[in-house]
Every structure is written in C-alpha cells, then in structure tokens.
N, C-alpha and C positions, 0 to 999 in steps of 0.2 A: 592408312597410307594415302598420301595425296596422289591423285592421278591428273595428268594434264591431257585433255582430250583433243586430238587433232583429226577426228574423223566424223563427228556427229553434227557439226554445224554446216549450214549451206556455204558453198564456195563463194569467196569474195576476195577482192584484192586486200592484202594486209601487209603492213610493214614488218620488218624483222622484230621478233620478240626474243628475249634472252633472259637468263637467270643462272642460278646455280642449283645443283641437285640437292635434295633433302635426305636421301636415304643411303648414299655412298659413305664410306668411311671418312673421306675428306670431300669437301664441296668441289664439284666439277662444273666448270662453266659450260653452258649449252646455249644454242640459238636455234631458231626455227624461222624459215622463210617460205613464203608461198601462201596460197589460200588456206585458211584454217580447216575448211571442209574437204580439202583434197586428200587423196590417199597418201598416208605418211611414208616417207622413205628415210631410213636412218643411214647417214653418211659417215664413214670412218676414214679419217685422214691417215697419212703415212707417218713415217718416223723410224722407230719409236722415239718419243720425246719431242715431237714437233707439235704443231697446232693447226686447227681446222682451216684458218683463213687463207693459207697459201693456195688452197684449191679454188679460191674465189678470185675474180668474179666468174670464171669460166663455168664451174659446176653449178652456179646459180641458175644456169639455163634451165635446169630441171624444175625450178620452182614456179615455172609458169603453169605446170600441170600437177605437180606433186607438192606436198608439204615436206620440205627438206629439213630434217632435224639433224643436227650435228653437235659435237662437243669436243672440247680439248681434253684429250686423254690424260690420265693422271701423270703429273710430273712435267707437263709441257704447257706452254702458252699461259692462259689464265687459270689453269688447273695445277700450277706449280705448288709444291708443298715443301715445308721445312722438315718434314718427317724423314729421318735418315734411313728408314727401313727400305731396303732395295725394292724397286718396282719390278715385278716379274711378269711373264706372260700370263700366269694364273691371276695376278692382280688385275691385269687389263681385261681378261675374260670375265672375272667377277664383277668389275665395274660395268661392263657392257650388259651383263645380265640384270644389274640393278637399274640401268638406264631403261632397258626394255620394260621392266616391271613398273618403274616409277611413272613412265609416260603411258602406261596402259596399252602397250602395243601387243596385239595378238598376231601370232604368225607373221612377224615383221618382214618387210623387204629391206635388206641390208646391201648398201653399195659401199664397197671398200676399195681404196686405192693403195697400191704398193704394200707397205706394212699393214695398212688397214684391211687389205684383202686377206692377208695372212691371219690377222686377228679375227676376221669374220670366219675363216675356215676353222681356226682353233675353237672359237665359240660354238660353231655348228657341230664339231666333233664332240665337244663336251656335252652338249644337249642330247646328242644321239647315243652317248656311251655312258650314261649314268647321271647326267644332269636333269634338269626339269624340262621334259619334252614339251610342256606348254609354252615355253619360251623359245622354242626352236624356230629358226627362220623358215618362212615359206618360199622366199626367193632370195637368191644371192646374185649380185653383179660384182664381179671381181675384175678390176681394171689394173693392168700391169702388176699382177700379184708378185709379192716378194717370193724368193725361192722357197720351195717346200722341203728341201733337204739341206743339210749342212754342206754337202759336197757342191751342190749348185750355188749355195751362197759363196763358197770359196771361189768358184769359177766367176761369179759376178764381180767380186771384189778385185780379182786379177784383171778382168776385162776393163773395169772402170779405171783402175790405176793405169793401165796401158793407154787408154784413151786420153788420160790427163797429160801424158807425155808425148802426145802426137804432135807432128809438125804444125797442123792446123791450130791446135790449142796454143802452142808456143807463139805462133804468129799473132793470134788475137790478143794474147797477153802483152806482147811487145807493142802492138798498135795502141792498146789502151794506155800503156805507160808513156808512150810518146805523144799522145793526143793533146795533152794539156788540160784535159777535162777535169782533173783533180783540182786544179786551181780555178778554172772557170765556173764549174758547177759541181761542187762536192757531192750533192745529193745524187746527181746523175752518174757521177763516178762510182759512188757506192752501189748504185743499182746495177751498173754494168759489171762491176766487180762480182756482185752476187751471181749475175747471169753466167759469167764465165766460170764461176766455181761449180756450177751444175751442168755446164755445157756438154760434158762427157755422157750425160744421160740421153742426149738427143741423137737422132740418126744423122743429122747435119748440125754440128755444133754452132754454126753461124745463125741457126734459127732459135737459139736460146734467148728469147726475148719475150716481152709481155708477161713477165712472171711476177708474182707477189712474193717478196723476200720472206724468208722464215729463218728461225733459229731452232736448233736442236739442243735439248738438254742432254749433254754428253753422258752424265752418270746414269740417266734413265735408259738411253739407248744401249749403253753397255750392259746394264743389269738385265734388261729384257732379253737381249741376245744370249747372254751367258746362261740365263735360266732355261733356255731351250736346249742347251747342250748339243749333243750329236744327234740333232733331230732329223726325222724322216716321216713325213705325213702321208706318203704314198698309199699305204695300206689303210691307215686309220680314216682317211677321207672316204673310203668306200662305205662307211657306216652312215654317211650323210645322204639323205634322200629328200631333195627339194629342187625346184626348178633353178637352174644356175646358168649364167652366162659368164664366160671368161673372155676378156679382150686383151690382146697383147701385141705390142709392136714388134715387127720382125727384126728390127735393129736395136731392140732394147738390150742394154748390157746384162740384164737378168736373162739367163738362158731361156730361149723359146721352149726348149725341151722341158723345163720345169713347169711352165704354164700348160703345156700340152699334157704332161703327166697329171697335173691337178684336174684338168678338164676331163681326162679319161677316168680318173678315180671317182669324180663326182658325176659322171655320166652327163656332162654339161655340153652346152653349145659352145663352140670355140671359134672365135673370130680373130684372125690375124690381120693386122693393119700393115700394109707395105709402106716403105718410106716413113717409118715411124719408130721412135725409140721409146723411152720410158714415160713420156709426157704427152699422151695422145690428145688431151684436152687443149693443148697448144699446137701440136704437130698435125693432127688429123681430127679436128673437132667435129666436122660435118659427119664423117664416117663413124666416129665414136658415138655421138649423140643419136644418130640414126639407128645404130645397133641397139643402144640402151632403150630408146623409146619403143622400138618394135618389140623387143623382148618383153618389156613391161606391159605393153598393150596386149600381147598374145598369151602371156603366161597367166596362171590363175591369179585373181585379184586378192587383195588383202581381205581378211575376214573381219577386220575392224578392231575395236577396242575391247579390252577385257572389262567386264562389268564388276 
C-alpha cells in the first residue's frame, strides 16, 4: 500500500499538492497545503455532497503551521461518481478510514466543519466501538457541528426556513433585483445571489460576504441523511476518548443545545462565539483561529506516521 508521508521531512514552504486516492472504491480527489514536515491536520468539509474548497481561502490560515490535508468526499466536487449506488454515512466513514490509512496517519488530528464535524464524530464512534482502534483520532476540532439527533436536525431546518422568510432577507433580495447588477456584472450578480442563498446561516445576514461558492450534489445529500434514519449520537459519543474542541456560534441556526450535548458526551472543551452564526471563519475568524491554535498547541501532539 502506498503511503504519503507528511511528517518526516523538515518544514519548508511548499505549494499545494494534490492527486486522487489509490485505495478507495472510487478515486477521491485530495489536496495538501503547508510545510511537508509540519504536523498533519485532516480537514473535513461540510455538506454532505459538497466539496472542500468552499472552506478556502479562510481555513488555509492553518497551513502556516500545519500540513492541511483535505479531500472531496465521495459524490461531490472532484470526487463525483457515476456509480448509482447510494452514498451513505457508512460509505463516508469507510472512505475516511481509507484516507487515514493511505496517508499513513497515526492518531490523526481531524478538523471537521458542519457535516464534516458530524462525519468526524461518526468515524470516531466507529473506531471506538468495533472499528480499527489504530485509526482512531487523537484530537478532534468540531466547528459548527451538524445536529447530533434527528430532532435537533428538524429544529435546525425549521429555524433556517424561518430565517429565509425574514424581512431582512426579503429586503436584500429586492435590493439585488433592483440593482441592475445582473446586466452590469453577471459574475458579481451570481456571487451575490449565492451569498444571499446562504445568508440565513449568519447571525447578521448582511455579513454573508467573502464566500467561496459551492454546489451540493442533491442525491448524495439526500442519501446520506436518509441513511442516518432517526439518529441520536448522544450516548454513542460517550465511547469516544480523545482530546476534543467544539466551537459553535451562539446564533447558529443549528441548535446550540446540540453542540453543547456533543461537547458534554465527548468530555470536550466547548467554546461559544457570540455574534456568530454557522460560519465562524467569516463571522468571527480571529476568535475561531485563536481557539483552534491554542487547543492544538496545548493538547497532545500527533504521534506521527504509521510505518
């Protein structure tokens, strides 16, 4: 099995490297940023069915100190597949285990955002309850984690829908329609349209700017959530024992109670960011990155690469 080593060479400036996996059922696109000799951090994007680069350029801030490895999860971005087999949460967990193995990561540090945070939790519980303990994460950073129960997911969807019908949102849509931007600058119009489509995730919808647009593969999103059924991770997360940081915006449409319950079950440090919704890397980047850097500096370091 091929291993790609991100821990044994001296730190140095390096451009982005990328490729596709060799050991997963279908090739998955991956990229790595930061000094090759720096401690590796595995970054999981949200979705399901989205792609890694909408977290950039903001999350690239970590690549000054860490080797940030990420990939497009199966069914999204450059990892789309024509295979009609439904992509499930088990599929995504299996792919993550293969990524960890193929890249030779021992006791990995995993940073997950939104659905990616839930994927990290599902992966950690599988490692702790019958999976390969050698692949278990040593550290988890869970940013704006997706709901850990179906009930909290239902609450999130209701909240987000209500925000989309708010007077503020209606006004911003009307302003865009009347701006003439569509005719003057179609690219800027599309960008602003995307920003408004996700503005309900923000504490202040007017701050929905500086975002990298993304697409979600609908069938993948649907099949993953359906595969979870009437899920509740509250108890199963108690089997996970690793250093964990949970960061959540107080005004996130995903219930704060869900993130708090995840933190409690994981015995994690819990940081709540005020005046912040679901996108802390745009809304409160200084506080977010300060919390992540402090946690990674203070928690046990990576043990390195599997031999």
